mmCIF file of the N, C-alpha and C atoms, coordinates in Angstrom:
data_MODEL
# 
_entry.id   MODEL 
# 
loop_
_atom_site.group_PDB 
_atom_site.id 
_atom_site.type_symbol 
_atom_site.label_atom_id 
_atom_site.label_alt_id 
_atom_site.label_comp_id 
_atom_site.label_asym_id 
_atom_site.label_entity_id 
_atom_site.label_seq_id 
_atom_site.pdbx_PDB_ins_code 
_atom_site.Cartn_x 
_atom_site.Cartn_y 
_atom_site.Cartn_z 
_atom_site.occupancy 
_atom_site.B_iso_or_equiv 
_atom_site.pdbx_formal_charge 
_atom_site.auth_seq_id 
_atom_site.auth_comp_id 
_atom_site.auth_asym_id 
_atom_site.auth_atom_id 
_atom_site.pdbx_PDB_model_num 
ATOM 1   N N  . MET A 1 1  ? -1.180 8.689  -1.258  1.00 0.00 ? 1  MET A N  1 
ATOM 2   C CA . MET A 1 1  ? -0.398 9.295  -0.189  1.00 0.00 ? 1  MET A CA 1 
ATOM 3   C C  . MET A 1 1  ? -1.236 9.349  1.084   1.00 0.00 ? 1  MET A C  1 
ATOM 4   N N  . PRO A 1 2  ? -0.682 8.948  2.208   1.00 0.00 ? 2  PRO A N  1 
ATOM 5   C CA . PRO A 1 2  ? -1.439 9.048  3.452   1.00 0.00 ? 2  PRO A CA 1 
ATOM 6   C C  . PRO A 1 2  ? -1.760 10.500 3.778   1.00 0.00 ? 2  PRO A C  1 
ATOM 7   N N  . ALA A 1 3  ? -2.915 10.702 4.414   1.00 0.00 ? 3  ALA A N  1 
ATOM 8   C CA . ALA A 1 3  ? -3.334 12.049 4.727   1.00 0.00 ? 3  ALA A CA 1 
ATOM 9   C C  . ALA A 1 3  ? -2.454 12.737 5.734   1.00 0.00 ? 3  ALA A C  1 
ATOM 10  N N  . HIS A 1 4  ? -1.950 11.987 6.714   1.00 0.00 ? 4  HIS A N  1 
ATOM 11  C CA . HIS A 1 4  ? -1.145 12.617 7.774   1.00 0.00 ? 4  HIS A CA 1 
ATOM 12  C C  . HIS A 1 4  ? 0.094  11.797 8.096   1.00 0.00 ? 4  HIS A C  1 
ATOM 13  N N  . GLY A 1 5  ? 0.538  10.997 7.185   1.00 0.00 ? 5  GLY A N  1 
ATOM 14  C CA . GLY A 1 5  ? 1.684  10.171 7.426   1.00 0.00 ? 5  GLY A CA 1 
ATOM 15  C C  . GLY A 1 5  ? 2.946  10.685 6.714   1.00 0.00 ? 5  GLY A C  1 
ATOM 16  N N  . PRO A 1 6  ? 4.003  9.923  6.763   1.00 0.00 ? 6  PRO A N  1 
ATOM 17  C CA . PRO A 1 6  ? 5.254  10.298 6.101   1.00 0.00 ? 6  PRO A CA 1 
ATOM 18  C C  . PRO A 1 6  ? 5.053  10.439 4.588   1.00 0.00 ? 6  PRO A C  1 
ATOM 19  N N  . VAL A 1 7  ? 5.852  11.301 3.980   1.00 0.00 ? 7  VAL A N  1 
ATOM 20  C CA . VAL A 1 7  ? 5.908  11.444 2.520   1.00 0.00 ? 7  VAL A CA 1 
ATOM 21  C C  . VAL A 1 7  ? 7.338  11.235 2.143   1.00 0.00 ? 7  VAL A C  1 
ATOM 22  N N  . ILE A 1 8  ? 7.617  10.156 1.401   1.00 0.00 ? 8  ILE A N  1 
ATOM 23  C CA . ILE A 1 8  ? 8.975  9.816  1.063   1.00 0.00 ? 8  ILE A CA 1 
ATOM 24  C C  . ILE A 1 8  ? 9.019  9.329  -0.380  1.00 0.00 ? 8  ILE A C  1 
ATOM 25  N N  . GLY A 1 9  ? 9.812  10.007 -1.203  1.00 0.00 ? 9  GLY A N  1 
ATOM 26  C CA . GLY A 1 9  ? 9.965  9.602  -2.596  1.00 0.00 ? 9  GLY A CA 1 
ATOM 27  C C  . GLY A 1 9  ? 10.158 10.788 -3.498  1.00 0.00 ? 9  GLY A C  1 
ATOM 28  N N  . TYR A 1 10 ? 10.131 10.478 -4.803  1.00 0.00 ? 10 TYR A N  1 
ATOM 29  C CA . TYR A 1 10 ? 10.310 11.533 -5.782  1.00 0.00 ? 10 TYR A CA 1 
ATOM 30  C C  . TYR A 1 10 ? 9.011  12.385 -5.868  1.00 0.00 ? 10 TYR A C  1 
ATOM 31  N N  . ALA A 1 11 ? 9.178  13.677 -5.827  1.00 0.00 ? 11 ALA A N  1 
ATOM 32  C CA . ALA A 1 11 ? 8.035  14.602 -5.826  1.00 0.00 ? 11 ALA A CA 1 
ATOM 33  C C  . ALA A 1 11 ? 7.680  15.063 -7.241  1.00 0.00 ? 11 ALA A C  1 
ATOM 34  N N  . THR A 1 12 ? 8.527  14.804 -8.200  1.00 0.00 ? 12 THR A N  1 
ATOM 35  C CA . THR A 1 12 ? 8.282  15.211 -9.567  1.00 0.00 ? 12 THR A CA 1 
ATOM 36  C C  . THR A 1 12 ? 8.394  14.037 -10.517 1.00 0.00 ? 12 THR A C  1 
ATOM 37  N N  . ASN A 1 13 ? 7.670  14.088 -11.633 1.00 0.00 ? 13 ASN A N  1 
ATOM 38  C CA . ASN A 1 13 ? 7.742  13.015 -12.614 1.00 0.00 ? 13 ASN A CA 1 
ATOM 39  C C  . ASN A 1 13 ? 9.127  12.833 -13.223 1.00 0.00 ? 13 ASN A C  1 
ATOM 40  N N  . ASP A 1 14 ? 9.909  13.930 -13.331 1.00 0.00 ? 14 ASP A N  1 
ATOM 41  C CA . ASP A 1 14 ? 11.233 13.802 -13.906 1.00 0.00 ? 14 ASP A CA 1 
ATOM 42  C C  . ASP A 1 14 ? 12.295 13.368 -12.884 1.00 0.00 ? 14 ASP A C  1 
ATOM 43  N N  . ARG A 1 15 ? 11.891 13.068 -11.680 1.00 0.00 ? 15 ARG A N  1 
ATOM 44  C CA . ARG A 1 15 ? 12.748 12.566 -10.610 1.00 0.00 ? 15 ARG A CA 1 
ATOM 45  C C  . ARG A 1 15 ? 13.863 13.541 -10.243 1.00 0.00 ? 15 ARG A C  1 
ATOM 46  N N  . SER A 1 16 ? 13.553 14.835 -10.304 1.00 0.00 ? 16 SER A N  1 
ATOM 47  C CA . SER A 1 16 ? 14.550 15.840 -9.955  1.00 0.00 ? 16 SER A CA 1 
ATOM 48  C C  . SER A 1 16 ? 14.448 16.287 -8.524  1.00 0.00 ? 16 SER A C  1 
ATOM 49  N N  . VAL A 1 17 ? 13.350 15.937 -7.845  1.00 0.00 ? 17 VAL A N  1 
ATOM 50  C CA . VAL A 1 17 ? 13.172 16.332 -6.448  1.00 0.00 ? 17 VAL A CA 1 
ATOM 51  C C  . VAL A 1 17 ? 12.743 15.111 -5.648  1.00 0.00 ? 17 VAL A C  1 
ATOM 52  N N  . TYR A 1 18 ? 13.516 14.808 -4.584  1.00 0.00 ? 18 TYR A N  1 
ATOM 53  C CA . TYR A 1 18 ? 13.219 13.680 -3.700  1.00 0.00 ? 18 TYR A CA 1 
ATOM 54  C C  . TYR A 1 18 ? 12.917 14.281 -2.330  1.00 0.00 ? 18 TYR A C  1 
ATOM 55  N N  . VAL A 1 19 ? 11.830 13.873 -1.728  1.00 0.00 ? 19 VAL A N  1 
ATOM 56  C CA . VAL A 1 19 ? 11.435 14.396 -0.405  1.00 0.00 ? 19 VAL A CA 1 
ATOM 57  C C  . VAL A 1 19 ? 11.388 13.275 0.618   1.00 0.00 ? 19 VAL A C  1 
ATOM 58  N N  . ALA A 1 20 ? 11.666 13.668 1.871   1.00 0.00 ? 20 ALA A N  1 
ATOM 59  C CA . ALA A 1 20 ? 11.530 12.733 3.017   1.00 0.00 ? 20 ALA A CA 1 
ATOM 60  C C  . ALA A 1 20 ? 11.021 13.558 4.170   1.00 0.00 ? 20 ALA A C  1 
ATOM 61  N N  . VAL A 1 21 ? 9.693  13.527 4.357   1.00 0.00 ? 21 VAL A N  1 
ATOM 62  C CA . VAL A 1 21 ? 9.055  14.277 5.415   1.00 0.00 ? 21 VAL A CA 1 
ATOM 63  C C  . VAL A 1 21 ? 8.395  13.208 6.320   1.00 0.00 ? 21 VAL A C  1 
ATOM 64  N N  . MET A 1 22 ? 8.792  13.232 7.566   1.00 0.00 ? 22 MET A N  1 
ATOM 65  C CA . MET A 1 22 ? 8.321  12.213 8.534   1.00 0.00 ? 22 MET A CA 1 
ATOM 66  C C  . MET A 1 22 ? 7.814  12.884 9.794   1.00 0.00 ? 22 MET A C  1 
ATOM 67  N N  . HIS A 1 23 ? 6.939  12.213 10.494  1.00 0.00 ? 23 HIS A N  1 
ATOM 68  C CA . HIS A 1 23 ? 6.402  12.723 11.725  1.00 0.00 ? 23 HIS A CA 1 
ATOM 69  C C  . HIS A 1 23 ? 7.126  12.183 12.961  1.00 0.00 ? 23 HIS A C  1 
ATOM 70  N N  . SER A 1 24 ? 7.773  11.023 12.833  1.00 0.00 ? 24 SER A N  1 
ATOM 71  C CA . SER A 1 24 ? 8.500  10.444 13.953  1.00 0.00 ? 24 SER A CA 1 
ATOM 72  C C  . SER A 1 24 ? 9.948  10.183 13.573  1.00 0.00 ? 24 SER A C  1 
ATOM 73  N N  . ALA A 1 25 ? 10.595 11.218 13.158  1.00 0.00 ? 25 ALA A N  1 
ATOM 74  C CA . ALA A 1 25 ? 11.948 11.118 12.618  1.00 0.00 ? 25 ALA A CA 1 
ATOM 75  C C  . ALA A 1 25 ? 12.959 10.512 13.576  1.00 0.00 ? 25 ALA A C  1 
ATOM 76  N N  . ILE A 1 26 ? 12.830 10.767 14.854  1.00 0.00 ? 26 ILE A N  1 
ATOM 77  C CA . ILE A 1 26 ? 13.839 10.222 15.782  1.00 0.00 ? 26 ILE A CA 1 
ATOM 78  C C  . ILE A 1 26 ? 13.833 8.722  15.811  1.00 0.00 ? 26 ILE A C  1 
ATOM 79  N N  . THR A 1 27 ? 12.702 8.087  15.783  1.00 0.00 ? 27 THR A N  1 
ATOM 80  C CA . THR A 1 27 ? 12.635 6.656  15.869  1.00 0.00 ? 27 THR A CA 1 
ATOM 81  C C  . THR A 1 27 ? 12.815 5.959  14.534  1.00 0.00 ? 27 THR A C  1 
ATOM 82  N N  . LEU A 1 28 ? 12.402 6.607  13.459  1.00 0.00 ? 28 LEU A N  1 
ATOM 83  C CA . LEU A 1 28 ? 12.456 5.948  12.159  1.00 0.00 ? 28 LEU A CA 1 
ATOM 84  C C  . LEU A 1 28 ? 13.617 6.379  11.289  1.00 0.00 ? 28 LEU A C  1 
ATOM 85  N N  . ALA A 1 29 ? 14.268 7.466  11.640  1.00 0.00 ? 29 ALA A N  1 
ATOM 86  C CA . ALA A 1 29 ? 15.342 8.036  10.792  1.00 0.00 ? 29 ALA A CA 1 
ATOM 87  C C  . ALA A 1 29 ? 16.434 7.033  10.369  1.00 0.00 ? 29 ALA A C  1 
ATOM 88  N N  . PRO A 1 30 ? 16.974 6.216  11.285  1.00 0.00 ? 30 PRO A N  1 
ATOM 89  C CA . PRO A 1 30 ? 18.036 5.312  10.855  1.00 0.00 ? 30 PRO A CA 1 
ATOM 90  C C  . PRO A 1 30 ? 17.586 4.324  9.803   1.00 0.00 ? 30 PRO A C  1 
ATOM 91  N N  . THR A 1 31 ? 16.415 3.723  9.994   1.00 0.00 ? 31 THR A N  1 
ATOM 92  C CA . THR A 1 31 ? 15.913 2.739  9.058   1.00 0.00 ? 31 THR A CA 1 
ATOM 93  C C  . THR A 1 31 ? 15.524 3.370  7.734   1.00 0.00 ? 31 THR A C  1 
ATOM 94  N N  . VAL A 1 32 ? 14.759 4.460  7.795   1.00 0.00 ? 32 VAL A N  1 
ATOM 95  C CA . VAL A 1 32 ? 14.327 5.167  6.585   1.00 0.00 ? 32 VAL A CA 1 
ATOM 96  C C  . VAL A 1 32 ? 15.539 5.695  5.852   1.00 0.00 ? 32 VAL A C  1 
ATOM 97  N N  . GLY A 1 33 ? 16.502 6.216  6.558   1.00 0.00 ? 33 GLY A N  1 
ATOM 98  C CA . GLY A 1 33 ? 17.698 6.711  5.904   1.00 0.00 ? 33 GLY A CA 1 
ATOM 99  C C  . GLY A 1 33 ? 18.427 5.657  5.100   1.00 0.00 ? 33 GLY A C  1 
ATOM 100 N N  . ARG A 1 34 ? 18.523 4.478  5.657   1.00 0.00 ? 34 ARG A N  1 
ATOM 101 C CA . ARG A 1 34 ? 19.134 3.373  4.899   1.00 0.00 ? 34 ARG A CA 1 
ATOM 102 C C  . ARG A 1 34 ? 18.325 2.990  3.689   1.00 0.00 ? 34 ARG A C  1 
ATOM 103 N N  . LEU A 1 35 ? 17.021 2.928  3.826   1.00 0.00 ? 35 LEU A N  1 
ATOM 104 C CA . LEU A 1 35 ? 16.160 2.584  2.690   1.00 0.00 ? 35 LEU A CA 1 
ATOM 105 C C  . LEU A 1 35 ? 16.253 3.652  1.577   1.00 0.00 ? 35 LEU A C  1 
ATOM 106 N N  . ILE A 1 36 ? 16.255 4.943  1.942   1.00 0.00 ? 36 ILE A N  1 
ATOM 107 C CA . ILE A 1 36 ? 16.346 6.020  0.992   1.00 0.00 ? 36 ILE A CA 1 
ATOM 108 C C  . ILE A 1 36 ? 17.697 5.972  0.291   1.00 0.00 ? 36 ILE A C  1 
ATOM 109 N N  . ALA A 1 37 ? 18.783 5.802  1.022   1.00 0.00 ? 37 ALA A N  1 
ATOM 110 C CA . ALA A 1 37 ? 20.107 5.717  0.487   1.00 0.00 ? 37 ALA A CA 1 
ATOM 111 C C  . ALA A 1 37 ? 20.215 4.591  -0.548  1.00 0.00 ? 37 ALA A C  1 
ATOM 112 N N  . ASP A 1 38 ? 19.697 3.438  -0.228  1.00 0.00 ? 38 ASP A N  1 
ATOM 113 C CA . ASP A 1 38 ? 19.698 2.306  -1.121  1.00 0.00 ? 38 ASP A CA 1 
ATOM 114 C C  . ASP A 1 38 ? 18.907 2.639  -2.380  1.00 0.00 ? 38 ASP A C  1 
ATOM 115 N N  . GLU A 1 39 ? 17.752 3.288  -2.217  1.00 0.00 ? 39 GLU A N  1 
ATOM 116 C CA . GLU A 1 39 ? 16.934 3.626  -3.390  1.00 0.00 ? 39 GLU A CA 1 
ATOM 117 C C  . GLU A 1 39 ? 17.687 4.596  -4.300  1.00 0.00 ? 39 GLU A C  1 
ATOM 118 N N  . LEU A 1 40 ? 18.313 5.590  -3.723  1.00 0.00 ? 40 LEU A N  1 
ATOM 119 C CA . LEU A 1 40 ? 18.976 6.600  -4.557  1.00 0.00 ? 40 LEU A CA 1 
ATOM 120 C C  . LEU A 1 40 ? 20.236 6.027  -5.229  1.00 0.00 ? 40 LEU A C  1 
ATOM 121 N N  . VAL A 1 41 ? 20.921 5.120  -4.573  1.00 0.00 ? 41 VAL A N  1 
ATOM 122 C CA . VAL A 1 41 ? 22.138 4.562  -5.139  1.00 0.00 ? 41 VAL A CA 1 
ATOM 123 C C  . VAL A 1 41 ? 21.846 3.531  -6.201  1.00 0.00 ? 41 VAL A C  1 
ATOM 124 N N  . THR A 1 42 ? 20.864 2.656  -5.906  1.00 0.00 ? 42 THR A N  1 
ATOM 125 C CA . THR A 1 42 ? 20.623 1.551  -6.812  1.00 0.00 ? 42 THR A CA 1 
ATOM 126 C C  . THR A 1 42 ? 19.532 1.846  -7.851  1.00 0.00 ? 42 THR A C  1 
ATOM 127 N N  . GLY A 1 43 ? 18.640 2.817  -7.561  1.00 0.00 ? 43 GLY A N  1 
ATOM 128 C CA . GLY A 1 43 ? 17.531 3.100  -8.442  1.00 0.00 ? 43 GLY A CA 1 
ATOM 129 C C  . GLY A 1 43 ? 16.358 2.178  -8.302  1.00 0.00 ? 43 GLY A C  1 
ATOM 130 N N  . ARG A 1 44 ? 16.448 1.240  -7.364  1.00 0.00 ? 44 ARG A N  1 
ATOM 131 C CA . ARG A 1 44 ? 15.372 0.301  -7.107  1.00 0.00 ? 44 ARG A CA 1 
ATOM 132 C C  . ARG A 1 44 ? 14.500 0.825  -5.959  1.00 0.00 ? 44 ARG A C  1 
ATOM 133 N N  . PRO A 1 45 ? 13.206 0.971  -6.182  1.00 0.00 ? 45 PRO A N  1 
ATOM 134 C CA . PRO A 1 45 ? 12.303 1.430  -5.111  1.00 0.00 ? 45 PRO A CA 1 
ATOM 135 C C  . PRO A 1 45 ? 12.267 0.439  -3.957  1.00 0.00 ? 45 PRO A C  1 
ATOM 136 N N  . ALA A 1 46 ? 12.264 0.976  -2.771  1.00 0.00 ? 46 ALA A N  1 
ATOM 137 C CA . ALA A 1 46 ? 12.152 0.144  -1.548  1.00 0.00 ? 46 ALA A CA 1 
ATOM 138 C C  . ALA A 1 46 ? 10.648 -0.154 -1.337  1.00 0.00 ? 46 ALA A C  1 
ATOM 139 N N  . PRO A 1 47 ? 10.256 -1.434 -1.359  1.00 0.00 ? 47 PRO A N  1 
ATOM 140 C CA . PRO A 1 47 ? 8.864  -1.810 -1.139  1.00 0.00 ? 47 PRO A CA 1 
ATOM 141 C C  . PRO A 1 47 ? 8.332  -1.286 0.194   1.00 0.00 ? 47 PRO A C  1 
ATOM 142 N N  . GLU A 1 48 ? 9.202  -1.211 1.177   1.00 0.00 ? 48 GLU A N  1 
ATOM 143 C CA . GLU A 1 48 ? 8.769  -0.817 2.515   1.00 0.00 ? 48 GLU A CA 1 
ATOM 144 C C  . GLU A 1 48 ? 8.253  0.644  2.525   1.00 0.00 ? 48 GLU A C  1 
ATOM 145 N N  . LEU A 1 49 ? 8.653  1.433  1.562   1.00 0.00 ? 49 LEU A N  1 
ATOM 146 C CA . LEU A 1 49 ? 8.249  2.844  1.521   1.00 0.00 ? 49 LEU A CA 1 
ATOM 147 C C  . LEU A 1 49 ? 7.062  3.085  0.591   1.00 0.00 ? 49 LEU A C  1 
ATOM 148 N N  . GLN A 1 50 ? 6.522  2.071  -0.001  1.00 0.00 ? 50 GLN A N  1 
ATOM 149 C CA . GLN A 1 50 ? 5.495  2.238  -1.023  1.00 0.00 ? 50 GLN A CA 1 
ATOM 150 C C  . GLN A 1 50 ? 4.288  3.035  -0.551  1.00 0.00 ? 50 GLN A C  1 
ATOM 151 N N  . ARG A 1 51 ? 3.858  2.819  0.670   1.00 0.00 ? 51 ARG A N  1 
ATOM 152 C CA . ARG A 1 51 ? 2.677  3.527  1.167   1.00 0.00 ? 51 ARG A CA 1 
ATOM 153 C C  . ARG A 1 51 ? 2.944  4.982  1.492   1.00 0.00 ? 51 ARG A C  1 
ATOM 154 N N  . CYS A 1 52 ? 4.206  5.408  1.447   1.00 0.00 ? 52 CYS A N  1 
ATOM 155 C CA . CYS A 1 52 ? 4.576  6.762  1.793   1.00 0.00 ? 52 CYS A CA 1 
ATOM 156 C C  . CYS A 1 52 ? 4.838  7.646  0.559   1.00 0.00 ? 52 CYS A C  1 
ATOM 157 N N  . ARG A 1 53 ? 4.651  7.107  -0.625  1.00 0.00 ? 53 ARG A N  1 
ATOM 158 C CA . ARG A 1 53 ? 4.997  7.844  -1.854  1.00 0.00 ? 53 ARG A CA 1 
ATOM 159 C C  . ARG A 1 53 ? 4.112  9.051  -2.088  1.00 0.00 ? 53 ARG A C  1 
ATOM 160 N N  . PRO A 1 54 ? 4.778  10.180 -2.481  1.00 0.00 ? 54 PRO A N  1 
ATOM 161 C CA . PRO A 1 54 ? 3.928  11.317 -2.903  1.00 0.00 ? 54 PRO A CA 1 
ATOM 162 C C  . PRO A 1 54 ? 3.326  11.032 -4.259  1.00 0.00 ? 54 PRO A C  1 
ATOM 163 N N  . ARG A 1 55 ? 2.226  11.639 -4.531  1.00 0.00 ? 55 ARG A N  1 
ATOM 164 C CA . ARG A 1 55 ? 1.596  11.542 -5.839  1.00 0.00 ? 55 ARG A CA 1 
ATOM 165 C C  . ARG A 1 55 ? 2.295  12.510 -6.757  1.00 0.00 ? 55 ARG A C  1 
ATOM 166 N N  . THR A 1 56 ? 2.606  12.048 -7.990  1.00 0.00 ? 56 THR A N  1 
ATOM 167 C CA . THR A 1 56 ? 3.173  12.986 -9.005  1.00 0.00 ? 56 THR A CA 1 
ATOM 168 C C  . THR A 1 56 ? 2.164  13.094 -10.080 1.00 0.00 ? 56 THR A C  1 
ATOM 169 N N  . HIS A 1 57 ? 2.086  14.279 -10.657 1.00 0.00 ? 57 HIS A N  1 
ATOM 170 C CA . HIS A 1 57 ? 1.098  14.540 -11.707 1.00 0.00 ? 57 HIS A CA 1 
ATOM 171 C C  . HIS A 1 57 ? 1.818  14.956 -12.952 1.00 0.00 ? 57 HIS A C  1 
# 
């Protein structure tokens, strides 16, 4: 997980909590929103969001 970047993805191992915390929401919100919606509907992780994933323990 980046130290000061966006955090986007499942926050728990059981996939019961999904978070989307971003620092530049106005400029990225439309694109990230589409990626998140596709992820949640299809169950396929968006490769574009891989670097933003929270660590789950």
